[in-house]
N, C-alpha and C positions, 0 to 999 in steps of 0.2 A: 847435372851441373849445376852450380849454383854459387852465388858471392858465400863469402864467408861469414860467419857469426856476426852479425852487426853491433851487436850489442859487447860482444867481447873483443873482436878482431883479433881472431886467433889467427895462426897460419894455417889456416884449412883449405886454401887454395895454393898446392904447390905441384908445379909442372912436374910430374913424377917419370913423365916417357920420354924425356930429351930433345925438346924442340926448338933447341938453338937459340936463335936472338930471341924469340916468345919466353924461354925460362928465364931469361935475364932478367924481364920485366915485372916476373910475377913472383920472384923466390924468397920477397922480405914483405908481406903484406904489414906487419906490424907498423913499419913508419908509412906505407903509403896507402893503407885502406881508409883511413878516415878519410883524407883525398878524394879520394875514388868514389867511396859508396856515401857518404854522409853529405858531402857539398862538392861533390867530383867537379873538377876542370874536365874532363875529358868524359868522353861515350867511353862504355864497358862493354865487350864482347867477352862471354866465356864461352868454352867449349866444352861438354861433358863426354870423356870418353871413359865407359865402362873397360877397363883396360883387361878385364877377363873376359868381358866378349869384346874384341874387336871384330867388328860389323858393318861392311859394306861400306869403309868410308870413301870407297872411290878415290880421288886423285888427293885428298885429303892425308892419307897416308902415304904416299909417295913424298909430298912434301914435308909432310914430318919428318919422314925417314931422312931427307935431304936437309933437315935442319934452316929451311928458306920458308917456313910454310907464310902463305898470303905477302912474302916479301913487305912487311909492315914498319920496318924499325923507324922509318922516314916518317911514318904516320903518328908515332908514340903522343906525339904533343895533343893531338885531337881524339885519337880513340887507341885504347889499351885492350890487349886480348890477353887471356888468361884461358889456362889449360886444367881442369879438374878431372880427378880419375878417382870415380866414386867405387873402384876398386879395392883403395886405400882404406884400411879401417877408420884414420883419421878423418876421413869425409863421409862418413855412413850419415850423421845427422845432419852433415850441408845438404847432403843430395835427397836425404828425406824432406828434411825443411822447405827447400823449393822444388818438391813435387818432381824429380827426375823419374819418368817411367822408363825412356828408351834412350839408347845410346847409339850413335852419337847425338845430343841435343846442342843448338846453340841458342843463346838468349843473348837479347840486347838490354843493354841498362842504360838510360838517359843520363846524361850529364846533369849537378845539381841534384841527385837523387836525395830526398831528406828524410822519407818514409819508407818503411820496409814495402820491397817489391820482389817478384819472382821474376819481374823481368819480362819481355817479350819473347815468345819462340818465333825461330826462324821459319817461316815457311814459303822456303822456295822451290820450286820447281822440282830441283836434284840438287847434290850435294857434291856439285862439281866445283872447283876452284874457283872459276871467274864466276859462278853464279850468286857463292856465297859474297866473295868479295864486292859484288854488285850490290847486292842488298845491303852491303855496312855502307855503302855510300851512299843508297838511299836513305838507308835509316839517320846518317848524319845530314842530309838535305832538308830531310823533312822536321828535324829539330826548327821552333820557333826563335825568332832573333832573340829572345832574352833569355832561354835557357842553350841556347849554341856553344859550345866550348869554346874560349876567347881566341886561344890558336889555331882555329878552325877559320879560314876565310869564306866568305860566301863561295855558294857551289852553284847558285841561280846564274843562267848565261846573260851576259851584258847585252845593252842593244848597239846597232850599229855605229851610232852619233855618237856614243860613249867610248868607241875605239877610234872613230876619227878625230874628235878633240885633244886626242892625245897625240895626233901628228904633230910634230917640228916642235915639241915641246920640251926643253931639256931638264932633265929631272936626274936625281942621286943615285937612280936605279934602273934596271934593265926592265920592261914589259914584255911579256910575251902572253899571246891570244892565240888560244887552240880554238881554231873554227870545224866546226863539226854538225852531223845532222841530230836533233831530236833524241834518236836511241842509242847515241854513242856516248860511252863512259870515260873515252879515253883524256878527254880535257877534264873532268873532276878529279881522274884518278893522278894525272901529271900535276894539278894543283897540290893534291897531299901530300904529293914527292917531295914537292918543292916548299913545303911550309917550314923547315926546320933551316932553311938556307937565308941568307941575306942578301941583300944587292939586287933583287929580282921579285917579281911580281906576275904571279900566272892569272890571267884569267880565259872565260871561254865565251864563244859566242855561236849563234846557230847560221845554217845556209840560207837562212829563208831571203833573206835580201839581196837579190841578183847584182843589182847595180853596184852593190856593197863588194860584192865579191870579184868584181871586175875593177873594181879601184885596187883593189887589194893583190889583183892579179891573180886569184886562186881560182884552179881551174879543177880540182877533186879534193875531196874532204877525207878524212881530217887532214889539215894543214895546218902550220904554227909561224905566225906572223911575228916579228921580234922587231921590238923599239929599242933603241941605245940610250944611254944616259946622254949623248951629244945631242940629241934630237933626231938623228937619221934613223930610217927605219926599213924594213924589206922581207918578202916573204922567204924565208928559211928555206933552201933548196937541197935537193938530194940527200932528204931525210926520208927514210923508211917510214909509214905510216903507223908507227907502233908506239905505245906507251912507253915502252922503254928506250926505245932510240929518243923520242922529245925529250925524256926526263934525264937522259944522260948528256945528251948536248946541253940542254940550260945548265947544268950542275958545271959545264966545264967551262963557263964563260968566265973570261977575265974579271976578277973583282967576286964573283959568286963561291961563298963559302959560307960552312956550317955555321949557326949561330951558337952564343957562348949559353947553353942553358941554364936556368935558375936551378936551385937545389930542388926544388917540387919537380922540377920537370925532369931530372936526372935518370935515367933507368935505374932501378934496384940492385946493388951487387949481390952477388950470388950468397945464398944462405950458406954460412960455413956447419953450420949443425947440418943442415938436409943431408941425409944419409946416400950416399951414393956405391954405400958396398954391395957389389953383387954377391948374390946368392950361389954358394957353391954347387956347383953341380951334381946331380945325383944318380951314381949309377943303376940301371933297374934292369930287369927281364920282362921283356916286353911280350912274353907268351903266358906273365903274369896279371891277375889283378890286382891294385893296390889300395889296400882299405884308406889310406890317407887319400889318394884322389876323392874316393866318395863322401868320405866326411869331412873333406874341405868343401868338395862341392855342395852337401847339404848345409855347413856354415855360410858359406854365399846365400843360399838359397833364403834361408828364413831369415839372415840378419843384414844381407845387402839388397837381395830384388826385392823381396818382401817388402820391406823400409817404405818403398815409395810410395805403397798403400797405408794410406793413415788410418783408414777404416776399411775393412773387409764385409761386405753386404752382397746379396744377390747372387750373380752369378759365380762373382768373384770368392765369395764364403763357400758356395757350396763346391769349387772345384779344390779349394783347399783343402777342404773336409775330405773329401775324394781322395785327394793327394797323399793328405796324413793317414788315414785308413789304408790304402794299399802299400803305405811304407812302414808301417807300422806291423803287418802282416805280412812282409814278402821282403822287407830289407834284412838280409844277411849278416847284421853288424853286430859288432859288441855287445855285451850286454846293457852298458851304460845308456849306448845310443838307443838302444832299442827300446830298453824302457823311457827314455826320454819321450820317443815315438808315440810309444802305446799311453804316456800318461797324456799327453797334447791330444790324441785321439779319445780319449775317454772324456776327457775335460769339452772338448769340444762337441762329444755328442751330450753330454750332460746339461749343456746350456741351450736352451732351446730358443736363441736369439736371432732375429734376424740381421744382426750386424754386430761384428767385435771389432774395436779397436785394437791396430797394431801392438801398439804398446803391451797389450795384456800378452797377448804372446810373445811379443818377446822377452816379458817378464819370466814365462813361462820357461823358454828356451833357455834364458841365462839360468835359470835356476832361482832365483831370486827366493823362491819360498823354503830353499836349503832343502829340499827333500834328497834324502839320503839315497845313494846308488845311481843318480842319472847326471849323464855330462855329455856335452857337445864340444870338440874342439871351437878353438876363437880364432885360429888360426888358420891360413891357406898354404900348407904344404902338398904342391904337387911333386908328383912323382913322374908316374907313366903320362901325367898328361903336363909335366914344364916344358915351356916351350924357350926357344932358344934367344927370346927377348921377353920380358916381363910382360908386356900384353900381348903375345901371342898365348894361343892354346888355352891354358887353365882352365877356367870355368865352363867353356861351351864344351871343351872335350870330356870334361868329368859330367854334365848334364847328360851327353850321349850315352857314358858308362851305366848312368846309375839308370835310366830308364832300359837299357838293354839289361842290364842286373835284375831289373822288378819283372821284365816279360819272361826271362827265363826263370826264376824263382816262381813265379805263376804257371808256368808249364811245368815245373818240377813238382811243384806241389799246389795241385789242382784244387784241395781243399783248404787251403788256408782262409780265404774270402767268405765260408761260409757263416751263416748269420751276421752278415756285413751290409748286405742288402745289395751286394755287387758280386757276387758270386756266380750268376748265371750268364755274364754277360763273355766271351771270350776276347773281347776287343778291350777290356776297361782298364787295361793299362796304358793302350793307344790313345784313347778315348781321352783319358787323364792326361796324357803328357800333352795332347793337341790343346788340349782347353786351359792347362797349365801356361803352356808356348804362348796361347792366342793373350791372355789377359797379364801376365807377368814379364815373358820374358824381353830382357831389355831389347835385346834387337829387333825394329819393327819389319825390317826387310827380311830378316831370316823366317819369322814368325807368319811372314805373308809367305813365303816359297813354301813352309811345312803345311799352311793349311791349304795351297794350290795341292800339293802332293795327297792330303789328305783326304780332296772332295773327289779326286781321282781314283782311288783304290782301298781306301779303307773299310768301307761299306762290305767288300768283299771277304776279308777275312771270317772265318767262320770255328776254328779253332783255336786253342793257346800255342800250338806250335808254330801254327801261321802267321799269329803274331810276333812270335819270335822271328820268324823267316821277313815277314813284311817291313818291320824296324831296321833290320839286317840290310834287306833291298835299298831301302829308302836313305840309308844314311850313305852307301857307295852312291846314289845318284846325287846325292849334296857334296860329296868328296870331287866326284866326276864335276859338276860346277863349279867348284872352287878351285879346281887344278890350276894353278900358274897365277891366281887371282893376286892381287897385291896383300892379301889378309893371308896368304899360305907361309909357314913357317918354314922357310927353306930347309932347316934342319930336319922337317918332318913334312916332308913332300904329299898331298895329297893323293891317295893311290887306292886301288879295289881291294879291299880288305874281307877276309884273311889274305895274305901275302904266301904264295907259295912255299917259302921256308916254314910259314906256321902251320897251312894245312894244304899236305902235297895233293890230299886224297879230294880236296875241294874242286880243284880245276880240273876242267877235262878240255880234250880239243875233237870239235868232231866236224870232220868234212875241212878241217883246218881251220879251223875259227876257235876262239876260248867260250867254254861253256861252264856252267857252274854246275857241280852238283849238288842239289840243293839239300838232300839227305844227309852228306858228308858235313854241309853247312851246318845245319839245326845240329848234328852230332857236334859239333865244334863248338858252337855258341853255349851248349849247354855244358859245354866241359869247363870253356873259357869263364862263363859267369857262373860258374857253379861255387860254393863259399868254399870249398876244398882247394879250390885255385886262389882264394885270396891270402895277399902276402900282409905283415901287420907290422912289416918294416916302415920307420918314419912316422907311424902315428905317435900321437901325444899319449902321454903318460893316463892310464884308465883314472887315477885318480883324482877324486872331486875336488877340482880347485874351485871352486867357487868359495868354500868356507873359507880355505888360506887367503884369497884376493880380498874377502870383505873383511878379514881379521887383519890383514895387513895395513887394509885403508883405515880402519878405525884406529888401528893403535900409531899410525901415523900421524893421522888428525889430532888425536887425545894430544900425541907427543907435541905437536905442533900447537896447540892451544896453552899447554901449560909453558912452554916455553917462551911464549909472548909474553911482553910487560904486561904487567896485571893478570895475566892469567891464571886460573884458579881451578878446582875441580868442579866448580857448580857450572862452569864452561864445559869441562867433560860430559858431566851428568847430563847439562840441557844436549849437548851435542848427541848424546846415545838415547835421548827420549826425542831427538827428532830424527835420527836414523828408524828407530824401531817405528814412527810415525809413517815414515816414507815406505817400509818395508810393507805397513797394513793397506797401502793405497792399493794393492794389486788385487784385494778385495771388490773394493770398489768400483775397480774394471770389472770384473768378472761378473758384478751382479747388475751393471750398469747403473750402478750410484753415481752422476755425476756433478753433484751439487750441495750443500747443505740442506737442511731439512728447514723451510722458511716458518712455518707454524708452529710456534714453540708449545702449544698445547698439545701436539701431535706427537712430539720430540721422543717422547717415552716409548709409545708404540713404536714409530717408525725406528730407533733405536733397537729394540726387540726384535722386530722385524729382520733388520740389519743383520742382527748379530745371528737369526735363525738361519738367514740367507749364507752368510759367512760360515756357520757349520757346516751347511749342508753341500758347499763348495769343496769344506776339506772332507769330509766324508767321501767324496766324488774320486779323491785323490789328490788333491792338493794339499800337503803336509801333514800328511795320516802318519802321526809319530807313533812309537813304539808306548808311550804314555797314552795317548788318545785309546789304543788298542786295551792295554790296561783297565781303562775306567770303562770302557765298552764292555769288559769281561766281568767287571764288579757290580757294573749296573746290570747286566744281563743276570746273574747268576742272585742279585737282589730282587730282579723283577720276577725271576721263576719263585721263588722262595713266598715274594708277596702272594703270588695267585693260586701256589698250592696252599697256602694257610686261607686265603680267602675260599676257595675251595672247602676244606674240612671245615670251615666255620658253617657254611651256608649246606653242607652237606649235614652236619649234626643238628642243626637248625630244622630241615626237614625232618628228618628222624624224629625230633621230640616233638614238630607239630603232628606229624603222623599218628605217634602214641596216644596224647593228648585228644584226638579227634575221635580216634579209636574208643577209647574208652568214654567219651561222651555219650557217643552213639548207644553203647553198649547199655 
């Protein structure tokens, strides 16, 4: 989660999961982002929900579903809340720029922020609604006097003398004092609830002064003491000591009404261009595995989840390399996808670097080098993993399916990993999954639970078949734990899988108790995740769309340049040169050249080395075209002819020397 690009003020933060009142305040950022980010009059709180995995949100999910998350509509003058879905393609760059690694992430941005900042992470003990709300109150209160939002009144307690000085004074407004103990948040929350109302001022006082409490007739806290405009005052009786009760009572007083907000303070209207179209439901066969789910999962993994790590090094780089290796060798996908994985694997092996920038990986995944025959869809098309709502199932479902597929393929093809350095470990797929979830998976709570299961029994796996069964068993453990959870899709309840209708032989009853026939389960798993059980319906066309997209983009840009007043073909040529320059940047990433050569005396030497490195990278699979192959053949033939000529030359010379030496000796 993060703010939109502050340089361009694009609509990056669009609440796409339907959060009621919150959505209305963040649907048009073009108009409000300048004031919010560059010179904000409010504190900004943003929540990142990786919609494709919804993970352990607790009561946040329940509140979001009810459309009343935090009930903060009255606080908007001082604090704004936005929700960013990192699962939406238009938000990928924003989430990457702000370093969002886990979901949900809550970030706080101070008012009057003029420089770029990634905000302050929420560090509460839990993610329960009350805890997060109280952290937001603390964040507001800790603002310095200079940077406090103008609409936010002081939240610090007033002294007893300040309260008594107001007695018997006629004013034009009510004054309410919430008396509470030092750990209570009710007073501050009531103050914020009433900031948009006129003819009333709310303050808070602490219960330290016993004589003060006796004077007000307060016997328990929290209590509300009210001073009327005519000078009369007294304790408000028969009120339950709850924030909602205090706020409702004060809002209902005669003459207390909402202020007329200035245009800057008005909530943004709903964005008419925002797509509310619901994707049509796809009918699917639950006994089949859909390639669209697997490829969509790879797309999310490479372009979204991995993007939160700007540089891969150390254990993260080792994990990624191993994941790509087992995927390249075991993934039963279409040829363009497999070729992409193989190219990525060869490239990672060929570069003995301690760290690799993510952008270099992304350029290869996006086929910026325009290698013929490689392709990975750029859209998420869930079929067997589709949920009844956009934020349910999706990526988490596909990740389970992906690793189930890899464990089964490893068992069906035990020689596939030979010569990779991973072939002698029957747990290799499980261990790579464990490390991947630990380093990259967005749901931190899910990663912790998986790590606990792995520590408990993963070391006991000694065969490839046992690896298949271990992952199946632990998946059912997770299903059992999440059954009835707020994150569960009501249309797809968490059940023990495979169900009897899919595999009757997998289920047995021993002495009246259910039991699994693991031999039948293993047979079922090897059938279900076999390449022969995969359906390719709903998959994107295998045609490499990269060239078409690039061509269309170039033509559109060239056309726009020519159509501009004063536009000419020189601009188009210059634009094309810039495109070619941008395409060549990938090589700089691959060989670690991150800056220009400073010493001009060495520039020619450095340039030659750069070119040589570039050619070596091409030879290792990046952009090795038919022309390159033809040149290699020509050079090979020419070299062979040259060597043959040199051989015969020295051969004849040797014979002449022997004849001359023999005659001279005679």
